GURO-685264 format. One record per residue: residue in one letter; residue number from 1; x, y negated, z negated of N, C-alpha, C in turn. Coordinates in steps of 0.05 Angstrom, whole numbers, plus 5000, padded with zeros to 4 digits. Example, Ala and Ser with C-alpha at 12.3 -4.5 7.8 and 13.67 -1.06 7.14 Angstrom:
[atom a 1 [5264 5114 4844] [5246 5090 4844] [5264 5066 4844]]
[atom s 2 [5257 5045 4858] [5273 5021 4857] [5258 4999 4843]]
END
This chain:
[atom m 1 [7584 6317 2524] [7566 6337 2525] [7549 6347 2503]]
[atom a 2 [7525 6353 2506] [7508 6359 2486] [7509 6390 2485]]
[atom i 3 [7505 6394 2452] [7506 6424 2443] [7480 6428 2427]]
[atom a 4 [7464 6450 2439] [7441 6461 2431] [7446 6482 2403]]
[atom f 5 [7435 6469 2377] [7439 6489 2357] [7413 6506 2353]]
[atom a 6 [7416 6528 2349] [7386 6545 2345] [7386 6549 2317]]
[atom r 7 [7361 6542 2313] [7355 6537 2283] [7346 6565 2275]]
[atom c 8 [7359 6575 2254] [7344 6598 2247] [7321 6599 2228]]
[atom d 9 [7303 6614 2231] [7277 6610 2218] [7281 6632 2191]]
[atom t 10 [7278 6615 2167] [7292 6633 2141] [7256 6636 2128]]
[atom r 11 [7236 6632 2138] [7215 6642 2123] [7213 6669 2120]]
[atom r 12 [7197 6680 2100] [7195 6705 2093] [7176 6718 2106]]
[atom r 13 [7178 6742 2119] [7156 6758 2133] [7142 6773 2116]]
[atom l 14 [7116 6770 2112] [7098 6791 2097] [7075 6794 2113]]
[atom d 15 [7067 6821 2106] [7037 6831 2116] [7017 6819 2099]]
[atom l 16 [6994 6818 2104] [6971 6806 2094] [6966 6814 2065]]
[atom e 17 [6968 6843 2060] [6963 6854 2033] [6986 6846 2015]]
[atom t 18 [7011 6845 2021] [7035 6832 2005] [7032 6805 1998]]
[atom l 19 [7021 6790 2020] [7018 6762 2017] [6999 6752 1996]]
[atom v 20 [6974 6769 1999] [6956 6763 1981] [6963 6775 1953]]
[atom t 21 [6975 6791 1946] [6984 6798 1920] [7005 6781 1912]]
[atom w 22 [7018 6770 1930] [7039 6750 1918] [7025 6725 1908]]
[atom a 23 [7007 6717 1925] [6992 6690 1920] [6978 6696 1894]]
[atom l 24 [6957 6714 1887] [6939 6721 1869] [6947 6737 1848]]
[atom r 25 [6969 6755 1846] [6982 6765 1823] [7007 6752 1810]]
[atom d 26 [7024 6745 1832] [7053 6736 1823] [7043 6706 1819]]
[atom q 27 [7034 6686 1834] [7032 6659 1835] [7008 6657 1817]]
[atom q 28 [6985 6670 1815] [6962 6663 1798] [6950 6642 1812]]
[atom a 29 [6953 6638 1839] [6936 6613 1852] [6909 6611 1847]]
[atom d 30 [6891 6629 1840] [6868 6628 1839] [6857 6621 1812]]
[atom r 31 [6874 6618 1797] [6869 6614 1762] [6865 6587 1764]]
[atom v 32 [6871 6562 1781] [6866 6535 1785] [6835 6534 1778]]
[atom q 33 [6827 6549 1793] [6792 6548 1797] [6780 6550 1775]]
[atom s 34 [6788 6568 1754] [6775 6575 1727] [6776 6547 1706]]
[atom g 35 [6793 6530 1712] [6792 6503 1695] [6776 6483 1706]]
[atom l 36 [6765 6481 1730] [6748 6460 1740] [6721 6454 1724]]
[atom f 37 [6714 6435 1730] [6686 6425 1721] [6664 6434 1739]]
[atom d 38 [6644 6431 1731] [6623 6439 1757] [6628 6424 1778]]
[atom i 39 [6629 6394 1779] [6629 6379 1805] [6652 6383 1822]]
[atom e 40 [6671 6388 1797] [6699 6392 1813] [6701 6420 1829]]
[atom a 41 [6691 6440 1816] [6688 6468 1828] [6670 6466 1854]]
[atom a 42 [6647 6455 1852] [6629 6454 1878] [6648 6443 1897]]
[atom a 43 [6667 6419 1895] [6673 6400 1915] [6702 6418 1922]]
[atom n 44 [6711 6432 1911] [6732 6449 1915] [6734 6474 1930]]
[atom d 45 [6707 6493 1927] [6709 6521 1936] [6681 6520 1948]]
[atom h 46 [6680 6528 1974] [6657 6539 1992] [6639 6559 1973]]
[atom r 47 [6614 6553 1972] [6594 6575 1956] [6608 6585 1930]]
[atom w 48 [6620 6560 1913] [6627 6571 1890] [6604 6570 1868]]
[atom e 49 [6605 6587 1849] [6585 6589 1829] [6601 6578 1801]]
[atom p 50 [6599 6556 1796] [6620 6550 1776] [6606 6556 1748]]
[atom e 51 [6624 6563 1727] [6624 6576 1701] [6641 6562 1687]]
[atom g 52 [6636 6548 1658] [6652 6537 1641] [6660 6510 1646]]
[atom v 53 [6680 6500 1633] [6692 6474 1637] [6720 6473 1640]]
[atom s 54 [6732 6452 1641] [6760 6448 1648] [6771 6435 1625]]
[atom g 55 [6801 6426 1623] [6808 6415 1604] [6826 6389 1616]]
[atom d 56 [6821 6388 1639] [6836 6363 1650] [6825 6345 1674]]
[atom g 57 [6838 6326 1679] [6826 6311 1701] [6799 6297 1697]]
[atom v 58 [6781 6297 1719] [6755 6284 1720] [6739 6297 1698]]
[atom a 59 [6742 6326 1698] [6723 6343 1676] [6726 6329 1648]]
[atom e 60 [6748 6316 1639] [6749 6305 1613] [6739 6284 1608]]
[atom l 61 [6741 6270 1628] [6722 6240 1631] [6694 6247 1627]]
[atom l 62 [6684 6264 1644] [6658 6279 1647] [6650 6289 1616]]
[atom r 63 [6668 6297 1601] [6657 6316 1576] [6662 6290 1557]]
[atom r 64 [6675 6278 1556] [6675 6252 1539] [6646 6239 1540]]
[atom h 65 [6642 6234 1568] [6612 6220 1570] [6591 6236 1562]]
[atom e 66 [6591 6265 1563] [6568 6278 1548] [6573 6283 1522]]
[atom t 67 [6597 6284 1506] [6596 6289 1482] [6595 6266 1463]]
[atom g 68 [6608 6245 1479] [6616 6221 1465] [6642 6225 1448]]
[atom d 69 [6658 6242 1450] [6680 6244 1431] [6700 6259 1454]]
[atom r 70 [6728 6258 1444] [6750 6268 1457] [6755 6294 1451]]
[atom v 71 [6754 6315 1468] [6757 6343 1461] [6788 6345 1469]]
[atom d 72 [6801 6362 1451] [6832 6374 1459] [6826 6401 1475]]
[atom g 73 [6834 6394 1503] [6831 6416 1528] [6853 6443 1523]]
[atom g 74 [6870 6437 1506] [6889 6459 1500] [6912 6455 1521]]
[atom g 75 [6915 6444 1540] [6940 6439 1557] [6942 6462 1574]]
[atom p 76 [6971 6464 1581] [6977 6484 1601] [6973 6512 1593]]
[atom v 77 [6964 6535 1609] [6963 6562 1601] [6992 6573 1596]]
[atom r 78 [6997 6585 1573] [7025 6601 1570] [7029 6620 1589]]
[atom g 79 [7052 6625 1601] [7061 6642 1615] [7051 6633 1645]]
[atom i 80 [7041 6620 1654] [7033 6610 1681] [7043 6576 1686]]
[atom a 81 [7058 6583 1706] [7072 6557 1717] [7052 6532 1723]]
[atom v 82 [7056 6505 1718] [7039 6487 1720] [7039 6480 1746]]
[atom t 83 [7056 6488 1766] [7048 6480 1793] [7051 6510 1810]]
[atom v 84 [7039 6508 1830] [7033 6531 1850] [7046 6528 1876]]
[atom h 85 [7057 6548 1885] [7069 6544 1914] [7049 6542 1931]]
[atom p 86 [7049 6519 1952] [7032 6512 1973] [7023 6534 1986]]
[atom d 87 [7035 6553 1997] [7028 6574 2014] [7013 6594 1999]]
[atom a 88 [7010 6596 1968] [6999 6610 1954] [6967 6597 1945]]
[atom e 89 [6971 6569 1947] [6946 6559 1945] [6931 6558 1971]]
[atom a 90 [6941 6554 1994] [6928 6559 2020] [6914 6590 2023]]
[atom v 91 [6927 6614 2009] [6909 6636 2006] [6890 6636 1992]]
[atom a 92 [6894 6629 1969] [6869 6624 1950] [6846 6610 1963]]
[atom n 93 [6856 6588 1973] [6834 6568 1988] [6822 6589 2008]]
[atom a 94 [6837 6599 2019] [6820 6616 2042] [6804 6641 2032]]
[atom v 95 [6810 6652 2013] [6796 6671 1993] [6768 6663 1992]]
[atom g 96 [6776 6637 1979] [6745 6626 1966] [6723 6623 1994]]
[atom w 97 [6731 6622 2018] [6713 6621 2042] [6698 6647 2045]]
[atom l 98 [6708 6670 2036] [6696 6691 2044] [6666 6692 2030]]
[atom e 99 [6652 6718 2043] [6631 6723 2028] [6637 6730 1999]]
[atom p 100 [6609 6725 1980] [6618 6729 1953] [6630 6760 1948]]
[atom w 101 [6617 6775 1960] [6623 6807 1949] [6645 6811 1963]]
[atom q 102 [6652 6804 1984] [6685 6810 1996] [6705 6792 1977]]
[atom r 103 [6699 6770 1973] [6718 6755 1955] [6725 6766 1925]]
[atom r 104 [6699 6782 1919] [6704 6798 1893] [6723 6815 1901]]
[atom l 105 [6721 6831 1919] [6740 6856 1921] [6770 6848 1931]]
[atom v 106 [6767 6824 1944] [6798 6815 1957] [6812 6804 1928]]
[atom r 107 [6794 6789 1916] [6808 6783 1891] [6817 6805 1872]]
[atom f 108 [6799 6820 1867] [6808 6846 1847] [6835 6855 1860]]
[atom h 109 [6833 6869 1875] [6853 6884 1891] [6878 6866 1896]]
[atom g 110 [6873 6843 1902] [6896 6827 1905] [6914 6818 1882]]
[atom r 111 [6899 6816 1857] [6909 6812 1831] [6926 6840 1818]]
[atom s 112 [6914 6860 1825] [6922 6886 1820] [6946 6900 1840]]
[atom g 113 [6945 6889 1865] [6963 6899 1883] [6956 6925 1897]]
[atom t 114 [6930 6933 1895] [6922 6960 1907] [6899 6956 1928]]
[atom r 115 [6895 6979 1937] [6866 6981 1958] [6847 6995 1945]]
[atom p 116 [6820 6990 1954] [6802 7008 1942] [6797 7039 1953]]
[atom d 117 [6796 7048 1934] [6792 7082 1936] [6770 7087 1959]]
[atom w 118 [6775 7109 1975] [6757 7118 1995] [6754 7145 1993]]
[atom l 119 [6734 7159 2003] [6730 7189 2004] [6721 7199 2029]]
[atom p 120 [6729 7222 2034] [6726 7235 2060] [6693 7240 2057]]
[atom l 121 [6685 7241 2085] [6655 7246 2089] [6645 7274 2081]]
[atom v 122 [6668 7295 2084] [6660 7319 2069] [6682 7329 2049]]
[atom p 123 [6668 7329 2025] [6683 7329 1999] [6693 7354 1994]]
[atom p 124 [6715 7357 1984] [6727 7385 1978] [6708 7398 1957]]
[atom m 125 [6710 7428 1955] [6694 7437 1935] [6707 7449 1917]]
[atom v 126 [6700 7444 1889] [6713 7448 1860] [6699 7463 1847]]
[atom a 127 [6711 7477 1830] [6698 7494 1805] [6674 7478 1788]]
[atom v 128 [6655 7487 1785] [6635 7475 1767] [6646 7473 1737]]
[atom k 129 [6648 7450 1724] [6655 7448 1700] [6633 7433 1684]]
[atom r 130 [6629 7447 1659] [6609 7432 1643] [6618 7421 1613]]
[atom p 131 [6614 7404 1600] [6632 7401 1566] [6619 7424 1554]]
[atom s 132 [6643 7432 1538] [6643 7454 1520] [6632 7440 1496]]
[atom e 133 [6639 7462 1473] [6632 7450 1441] [6657 7434 1437]]
[atom a 134 [6680 7433 1442] [6702 7420 1440] [6699 7392 1447]]
[atom r 135 [6699 7372 1435] [6694 7349 1444] [6715 7339 1466]]
[atom g 136 [6703 7326 1491] [6728 7314 1503] [6736 7336 1525]]
[atom r 137 [6729 7369 1523] [6734 7384 1533] [6715 7396 1552]]
[atom y 138 [6727 7408 1576] [6707 7418 1594] [6720 7450 1601]]
[atom r 139 [6695 7464 1610] [6705 7491 1615] [6690 7498 1643]]
[atom h 140 [6701 7517 1658] [6690 7524 1682] [6666 7540 1677]]
[atom v 141 [6643 7538 1692] [6626 7554 1692] [6629 7578 1705]]
[atom t 142 [6619 7605 1695] [6620 7627 1707] [6588 7638 1715]]
[atom a 143 [6591 7652 1732] [6562 7664 1742] [6573 7693 1744]]
[atom e 144 [6549 7711 1746] [6557 7738 1746] [6529 7755 1755]]
[atom r 145 [6536 7781 1770] [6514 7795 1775] [6523 7822 1781]]
[atom w 146 [6510 7840 1781] [6515 7871 1786] [6505 7878 1814]]
[atom e 147 [6529 7891 1822] [6529 7905 1851] [6541 7934 1856]]
[atom f 148 [6522 7948 1872] [6524 7973 1876] [6554 7980 1885]]
[atom v 149 [6565 8002 1875] [6589 8004 1889] [6589 8039 1898]]
[atom p 150 [6607 8047 1912] [6610 8078 1919] [6624 8094 1897]]
[atom t 151 [6618 8114 1887] [6630 8129 1871] [6658 8140 1882]]
[atom r 152 [6678 8149 1865] [6703 8161 1876] [6698 8181 1894]]
[atom s 153 [6680 8196 1887] [6676 8220 1911] [6663 8209 1937]]
[atom e 154 [6649 8188 1935] [6641 8179 1964] [6666 8165 1977]]
[atom l 155 [6684 8146 1963] [6710 8140 1973] [6724 8157 1989]]
[atom a 156 [6726 8183 1975] [6743 8200 1982] [6733 8210 2010]]
[atom k 157 [6704 8222 2012] [6697 8227 2036] [6703 8209 2055]]
[atom r 158 [6699 8186 2054] [6703 8165 2076] [6731 8166 2086]]
[atom y 159 [6754 8168 2063] [6783 8173 2072] [6780 8197 2093]]
[atom v 160 [6770 8220 2084] [6776 8244 2095] [6764 8238 2126]]
[atom l 161 [6739 8230 2130] [6725 8225 2154] [6741 8207 2172]]
[atom c 162 [6756 8187 2161] [6772 8171 2178] [6796 8186 2189]]
[atom g 163 [6804 8209 2174] [6826 8216 2178] [6852 8206 2167]]
[atom q 164 [6844 8195 2141] [6865 8189 2127] [6868 8203 2101]]
[atom s 165 [6895 8205 2092] [6902 8221 2077] [6894 8202 2043]]
[atom l 166 [6891 8222 2028] [6881 8208 1998] [6909 8202 1984]]
[atom f 167 [6930 8202 1995] [6956 8194 1978] [6968 8175 2001]]
[atom d 168 [6979 8151 1989] [6992 8133 2004] [7021 8143 2015]]
[atom a 169 [7041 8127 2023] [7067 8135 2034] [7084 8142 2016]]
[atom r 170 [7080 8135 1987] [7094 8140 1966] [7083 8160 1948]]
[atom g 171 [7069 8174 1961] [7052 8196 1944] [7036 8195 1925]]
[atom q 172 [7023 8168 1925] [7010 8162 1903] [6978 8157 1909]]
[atom r 173 [6962 8168 1892] [6933 8165 1898] [6922 8142 1903]]
[atom r 174 [6912 8145 1930] [6891 8116 1939] [6870 8105 1923]]
[atom i 175 [6859 8130 1905] [6836 8128 1893] [6846 8130 1862]]
[atom v 176 [6848 8109 1845] [6856 8116 1821] [6830 8123 1800]]
[atom e 177 [6839 8138 1783] [6816 8150 1769] [6811 8130 1743]]
[atom e 178 [6828 8115 1736] [6824 8097 1716] [6815 8066 1728]]
[atom e 179 [6797 8062 1725] [6792 8031 1737] [6788 8009 1717]]
[atom r 180 [6811 8000 1708] [6810 7986 1688] [6805 7953 1690]]
[atom g 181 [6797 7938 1673] [6785 7912 1680] [6765 7904 1694]]
[atom f 182 [6746 7932 1696] [6715 7929 1707] [6699 7939 1690]]
[atom h 183 [6680 7925 1692] [6654 7941 1674] [6635 7952 1694]]
[atom f 184 [6626 7978 1694] [6612 7994 1705] [6586 8002 1686]]
[atom r 185 [6565 8008 1705] [6539 8020 1690] [6528 8037 1712]]
[atom t 186 [6521 8065 1699] [6516 8086 1720] [6489 8093 1713]]
[atom f 187 [6471 8097 1737] [6446 8107 1732] [6446 8137 1735]]
[atom g 188 [6421 8148 1734] [6412 8175 1724] [6414 8191 1756]]
[atom d 189 [6417 8179 1777] [6424 8189 1800] [6448 8189 1813]]
[atom g 190 [6466 8182 1791] [6497 8180 1797] [6505 8160 1816]]
[atom r 191 [6491 8138 1819] [6493 8111 1833] [6505 8095 1811]]
[atom r 192 [6521 8079 1817] [6539 8061 1794] [6536 8031 1809]]
[atom q 193 [6544 8007 1788] [6538 7986 1793] [6569 7970 1780]]
[atom v 194 [6579 7956 1784] [6600 7936 1774] [6595 7910 1773]]
[atom q 195 [6600 7906 1751] [6594 7875 1745] [6616 7853 1755]]
[atom v 196 [6604 7837 1774] [6622 7820 1787] [6615 7786 1778]]
[atom k 197 [6642 7777 1774] [6639 7751 1759] [6651 7730 1780]]
[atom w 198 [6649 7702 1782] [6658 7688 1799] [6656 7660 1785]]
[atom c 199 [6667 7638 1795] [6665 7614 1784] [6650 7594 1811]]
[atom p 200 [6627 7586 1803] [6610 7576 1825] [6625 7548 1833]]
[atom l 201 [6621 7542 1857] [6633 7519 1869] [6616 7494 1875]]
[atom e 202 [6621 7469 1872] [6607 7448 1879] [6622 7418 1892]]
[atom p 203 [6611 7405 1909] [6628 7381 1918] [6637 7369 1899]]
[atom a 204 [6661 7357 1901] [6675 7344 1888] [6664 7315 1879]]
[atom h 205 [6652 7305 1904] [6640 7276 1898] [6608 7281 1911]]
[atom s 206 [6589 7267 1898] [6565 7264 1907] [6565 7248 1932]]
[atom d 207 [6535 7248 1956] [6534 7227 1973] [6531 7202 1962]]
[atom a 208 [6523 7193 1941] [6522 7170 1933] [6548 7153 1925]]
[atom e 209 [6567 7176 1913] [6594 7163 1907] [6607 7159 1932]]
[atom i 210 [6604 7178 1952] [6618 7171 1976] [6604 7145 1990]]
[atom v 211 [6583 7143 1989] [6573 7118 2004] [6585 7093 1989]]
[atom e 212 [6581 7100 1960] [6591 7070 1949] [6621 7064 1951]]
[atom a 213 [6634 7085 1950] [6668 7076 1952] [6670 7071 1980]]
[atom n 214 [6658 7083 2000] [6674 7075 2029] [6656 7051 2030]]
[atom t 215 [6639 7035 2027] [6625 7014 2023] [6642 6991 2009]]
[atom d 216 [6652 6995 1991] [6672 6984 1978] [6695 6979 1993]]
[atom f 217 [6707 7000 2000] [6732 6997 2024] [6729 6979 2051]]
[atom a 218 [6705 6987 2055] [6693 6972 2088] [6694 6944 2080]]
[atom g 219 [6677 6933 2058] [6673 6902 2051] [6706 6892 2047]]
[atom w 220 [6722 6907 2029] [6746 6899 2027] [6764 6891 2055]]
[atom h 221 [6762 6912 2069] [6772 6915 2094] [6766 6889 2116]]
[atom a 222 [6739 6883 2116] [6727 6858 2131] [6733 6829 2119]]
[atom g 223 [6733 6831 2089] [6743 6806 2077] [6771 6805 2085]]
[atom m 224 [6787 6823 2082] [6816 6817 2094] [6819 6815 2120]]
[atom t 225 [6804 6821 2143] [6803 6822 2169] [6797 6788 2167]]
[atom a 226 [6778 6776 2158] [6768 6750 2162] [6786 6732 2146]]
[atom l 227 [6801 6741 2135] [6828 6727 2113] [6846 6723 2137]]
[atom l 228 [6850 6742 2151] [6876 6747 2170] [6873 6724 2193]]
[atom e 229 [6842 6729 2203] [6834 6703 2219] [6841 6675 2213]]
[atom r 230 [6828 6671 2186] [6836 6645 2175] [6859 6635 2169]]
[atom i 231 [6879 6652 2154] [6903 6646 2149] [6922 6645 2175]]
[atom g 232 [6912 6664 2198] [6935 6664 2216] [6932 6639 2233]]
[atom g 233 [6914 6619 2234] [6910 6598 2248] [6924 6572 2229]]
[atom w 234 [6937 6580 2207] [6944 6561 2195] [6978 6561 2200]]
[atom g 235 [6993 6544 2190] [7019 6545 2190] [7032 6546 2161]]
[atom l 236 [7042 6569 2151] [7050 6568 2127] [7076 6553 2123]]
[atom r 237 [7086 6543 2104] [7110 6531 2100] [7127 6552 2098]]
[atom d 238 [7132 6573 2077] [7156 6588 2073] [7152 6620 2080]]
[atom h 239 [7129 6627 2090] [7121 6647 2099] [7111 6652 2127]]
[atom v 240 [7113 6682 2139] [7101 6687 2165] [7081 6704 2159]]
[atom l 241 [7059 6708 2169] [7047 6729 2166] [7047 6750 2191]]
[atom t 242 [7050 6772 2185] [7056 6793 2206] [7032 6806 2218]]
[atom g 243 [7014 6810 2196] [6987 6824 2207] [6975 6838 2184]]
[atom f 244 [6956 6854 2189] [6944 6871 2175] [6942 6900 2180]]
[atom t 245 [6954 6920 2169] [6955 6948 2182] [6937 6968 2168]]
[atom a 246 [6918 6957 2146] [6907 6977 2133] [6882 6985 2156]]
[atom p 247 [6875 7012 2155] [6858 7022 2175] [6827 7018 2165]]
[atom a 248 [6809 7014 2181] [6789 7003 2172] [6764 7025 2168]]
[atom t 249 [6771 7052 2173] [6757 7074 2172] [6773 7095 2163]]
[atom p 250 [6783 7098 2144] [6805 7120 2138] [6797 7150 2134]]
[atom w 251 [6766 7151 2127] [6749 7172 2125] [6743 7185 2155]]
[atom e 252 [6746 7172 2172] [6739 7189 2200] [6765 7204 2210]]
[atom y 253 [6789 7199 2197] [6814 7213 2206] [6821 7234 2181]]
[atom s 254 [6807 7235 2163] [6811 7256 2142] [6804 7280 2150]]
[atom p 255 [6817 7307 2147] [6818 7331 2158] [6789 7343 2138]]
END
C-alpha cells in the first residue's frame, strides 16, 4: 500500500515591498553592480550606464592591459557578505530592467524601506511664517485693520428692541464697561473702531510641490507594479511573492 506524504511549503511569504527591502537593504544585492567594469556592467544589466571600475574578474585583466601594471582592487567590502542569496539577486536583476527614473525610485526606497511621500490635491491651510531676526527661527505673520463697531449705548438699544434684558441669568451686565484687551479709536461724531488682528493663512504646499511629490509616488508605484509582473513569473527558491498592496493614487482618497 503506497502512502502519499504532503510536502510542507517552508518558503517565506513576503509582499513585494518587504521582498525588495530585504533584497536591497538587508542583502544589498544591487551592490554587486557597482564593482563591475564597463564591459561587465553593459552585459549584466539592461540599459545600464556604467561608472567607475571593478576590482575583480575580467575587469582586473582589462585594467592590467590598460595600465600595464597590476593594481590592488581592495578585496571584499567590509560588512557585506561575499555571497548573496539567489532570490535577492533575482530581485536586483529585475530592478535593473525598469525604466531609469523608476529604477532610481525603487532602489532608493528599497534600500531605506520606505515609500515616497505624496501630497493631497487640496493642501491644508497653515499660518504664514517668515524668518525672524534670530537665525533658524520663524514667526507667524500678523495682519491688522480697523473695523467700525457699535458703541455700548447702541448695543443696549439693540437688546431693548429685541426684548432682552441687559442682565444675564446671574444678574451680571451683558455689556461690560471695561473692554480690556482691545484697542479702540473714537471719531468726533461718536463712532468708534476696533483694531482687529489675525494670522493670514496660506496653502501648506504649492502646486509644483504637489505635482512633484505625486509624480514620484506614481513613478515608484508603476515601477513596483512592473517589478511584480516580472518577478511574479519567476519561481523564487526560498520566498513566495504575495502581491503589492500600495494604492496607486492615494491622494484621490484623501479627505
